[in-house]
N, C-alpha and C positions, 0 to 999 in steps of 0.2 A: 504493500500500500504506500502511496505517496504521502508527503507531508500535507496535513489537512488544510493549512492556512495559505491562501494564495497571496494575501496582502502581507508582505514581510514586515513593513513598518508597523502595521496594526498589531501583528503578532508579537513583535518585540515589546511594544507598549503593554500588551496583555500580560506577558511574562513578568515584566517589572511590577505591574499592578498586583499580580498574584503574589509576588514576593512580599510586598508591603502587607498583604492580608495574612499570609500563612507563616512568614518567617518567625514570628514570636513563638508559635507552637513548636516549630521545628527546632528552634534553638533550645527550648526546654527539654525536648526529647533527646537531643544530642548530649546535653549536660547530664540528664538523668541516666543515660546509658553509659556514661563514663568517658566520653571524649575528653582528653586532657592534654596539657602542654607537652610538646615534643613528639606527639604521635604522627605517623605517616598515614594519610587517609586516601582511599580511592572512592570517588563520588560517581555513581552510576547515573547515566542520562542527565548530565550536568546542565544541559539547556543553557539558560542565560547566566548560569554560574552562581545562582543565589545560595544554594546549599553549600557549594564549595567555599564561598566567601564566609559563610557562617562557621564552617568547620575550620577555616584558616584562622579566624578570630580565636577559637577555642584552643587550637594546638599551638598558637603563638609562633614567633620567629624561628624557634628551634624545631618546629614541625613542618610538614609539607602536605599539600593536597594535590591530587591528580584527578581532574575531571574528564570523564569519557562521554562523548556525545556523538551521535550518528550524523547529525545535520551540520555541515560545514558552516552554514550561515549563523546558526546558533552559537557555534564555537567562536566565530568572529565577534558576535555580540558580547559574549562572556569576556573575551579578551579586552574589548573596549571598555567594559565597565569594571574591570579588575585591575587594581594597581598593586596589590600585595605581591611581593617578590616570591613568596612561598607557595603560589598557586600556579599550576600548569593545566592547560586544557588540550586534549587530544581528540582527534576525529577517530571514533571507533564504535564498535557494536556492543551495547550493554548486555545483549543476550548471550553472546559467546565470550566476550572479553578477549578475543583473539589478539595476540601480540602484546597483551598487557602482562607485565611481570608480576611476581608475587612478593611476599614479604611485607605487606601492609599491616599496620596495627588495627585498622578499622576500615569497613566499607559502609558508605552511606548512600541513600537514595530517597527521592521524594516523588510520589505520583509517577513512578516509572514501571513498577511491576505489573500494574493493571494493563499496560500496553504491550507487554511482551508475550509472544505466542507460547513460550514455555517458561512459566514462572519458576518451577522447580529446577529446571536446568540452569536458569539464570542465577538462582541462589546457590546452586552447587558450584558454578563457575566463580561466583564472588567469594564463597567460603574457601575455595581452593587457593585464593590469592591473599588470604589473611593468615598471619602467623598463628601458631597454637596459642590459645588464650585471648585472641583478639576479639574485635566487635564486628557484628553485622547489624546495622541500624537502618531500618526502612520505615518511612512515613508514608502510609498508603491510605486509601479511602475504602470505606464500606458503603456502597451506594444502595444496599438492599434494606437498610433500616427505614422505619417510618419517619418521614421528615416533618410531619405535623400530626398532632393528635388533639381533637379528632381531625380527620382529613375531609375537607370539603370535596364534593364531586369534581369541581374544576381542577383543584390541586391534585387529586388522585389521577385524573386523566393526564395532566401535564407530567407527573412523575412517571406514569406508565410509558408515555411517549419517549421520555429521556432514557429510561432503562432499556427500552426496545432499540432505540438508536445506538446506545452504547454496545449492546450485545451484537448488533449487526455489524458494528465497526470492529468487533473483536476485542472490545475492552472488558476486562474482568470487573464485574460489579460486586463481588463478594470476596474481598481480601482482608476482612477484619477477623476478629477472634473466632467467628463461627465457621470460617473457611477451613476445609480439610484438604491439605496439599501435602502428600507424602514427600519428604526430602531424602530419607534414606530407607532402605528396604524394610518395610514391615514394622520396624520397631519404634517409629516416631512419626509425628506429623507436624508440619509447620502451621502455626497460627491456630492450633486447636485449643480447647479449654485447658488441656494439660500443659500447653505451652512448650512441648518438647520437640526438638528437631535435631536429627543426627548431623546433617550438613558435613559429613565426613569427620566430625569431631574437631574441626579446625577452629571454628569461631566460638568464642567464649559466651557471647550473648547475641540476641537478635532483637532489634527494635521494631515496634509495630504501632501504628497509629500514634497516639499521644503518650504512650508509655513504652516499656520495653519488655522483651521476653528473653529468658536465659536459655541458650541452646543446651539441651540436656538437663534442664532444671524446671522449676515450676513457673507459673505465670506471675506477672506483676500487674501493673494497672493499665495495660494497653487497651484502648477502646476501638481503634481501627476506624473511627468514624470521622467524616469530614465535618467541619464546622459550618458549612453552608450547603444549601439543597443539592446542587449539582456537582459538588466537589469542584475541581478545576475544569473538568471536562476533558483534560488532557494530562499527559505527563508534565514534568517540570519544564520540559522543552516543547511540549505540545506535539510530540511526534507520534506517529503510528507507523508500524506497530512496535518498533524497538527504540532504544535510547539514542 
């Protein structure tokens, strides 16, 4: 599938506006998950660079952030809006991470997994590039919850249209705690109520929604829900189907 936005200038402005809305929640998630000074971070589907810049603030001058984004124009936008010397943006595929080295202390991503054709494969690829005991922190939407209660008929119809359009576009609508996505064979599931994920045992924790989940441990306070009715409607870079 091609990039959904034909008007590049309008899309750039949308990404920056999205950043102003969502960045505070993402920053809280990164802090709660344990992103700390000196860490080396890989950001999936970096788009306009919003999450990469947040991560750079937290890891400080002794840390580093590498953003991976499929769309070259989004990479150029991110570079224009980023002055921090410890942030690098690369054109690459967030699904496979082909050509991306390992040894990162953490992997981050915002509104990217719902656009990938193989969520489990993407998480495996990400976990494989994190050192043992590192972090996998993902801020995603759950579009399946009820957005209003009670739901007026007109609102219910609008919600149904949005979910139908998302599904036809290949966008995952249930990536919150209720989703069951096996990450390693049979013994664990990503984003379940148990909050367990094998991920090859490489990542120490996984973030979800507005909280985090420990890989191989119990759940914490992740909600997986967006703070506005339609979420962003796209990944952080607004790409489909990959980062």
